C-alpha positions, 0 to 999 in steps of 0.5 A, a space after each residue: 872322433 873323426 867325422 869319417 869315423 862315426 858313420 863307420 861305427 854307426 853302420 857297425 852298430 846297425 849291423 850287429 843289431 838283430 832286433 828287426 831280424 823277425 820282421 824282415 823275415 816274416 815280410 819276406 814269407 808272408 806273401 808266400 804263406 797268403 798265396 799257399 792259404 788263398 790256393 788252399 781255400 779255392 782248392 777246397 772250394 772247388 773239391 766241395 762244388 765237384 763233389 756236390 755235383 757227383 751227388 747230384 748227379 747220382 741223385 736225380 737219376 736215382 729218383 727217376 730209376 726208382 719210378 715207373 714214368 715220369 711226368 713234366 711235373 716229376 722231371 721239374 721237381 727232380 731238376 728243382 732238387 738237383 739245384 737245391 743239392 748244389 746250394 750254397 753254389 750258384 746254379 746259373 752255370 749247372 746243366 743237368 740231363 736225364 736220359 732213357 737209353 734202351 737197348 733192342 735185342 741186337 745191342 743197339 742203343 737208342 735214346 727213348 726220352 731226353 730231359 734237360 734243364 738249362 741246355 746242356 750241350 751234351 745231352 742226347 737227342 731222341 733218337 740218337 744212337 749211343 755207345 753204351 758198354 754192354 756190362 752197363 746196358 745189356 741187350 734188350 734192357 734200358 737204363 737211365 743215364 744221369 748226366 750233369 755239368 758244372 762251371 765252377 769260378 772261385 770267389 778268390 781267383 788268385 789261384 784259378 782266375 779261370 772257370 773249371 768244368 766238372 762233368 759227372 755221368 751216371 747209369 742206373 737200371 729201372 728198379 720198379 719196371 723194364 724202362 721208365 715210361 715218359 708221359 706229357 
């Protein structure tokens, strides 16, 4: 055999050899599969955090709406329960707000009292005038508004490297009285 013929023969043999094809195909598809898996894990965790926030916001509003009055101790307990409902997610970025809104005979909606936990920026102050739909708050009635927001940060940060902010607001009518009184 001539020296030029051996490399050609070796290349032809190597070209026909199919033993490593599966390994090469897996090496090409593995990063895509890993990205897909991590993305689904991040999406699932974010959806769980969003659902917990929805449950938290409706629960804290419901507890207050079932009372005739709200004291400082009860307010602290409601916010502590809200933090427990968010577990196992960290609560440093959890913001909660409970507001009593009263509508006068002309339909002007005013904040009667407001309590907040972790100082949410969008919690209306006492005396603020709001525009609540008549279907939610008719004239001469009151409603409890519970609002919560949460900045979710993925632990993986592969697909979603930035924080996602979830916000929920619920309106509940007082059940045992015309309005829930705030006592200090």
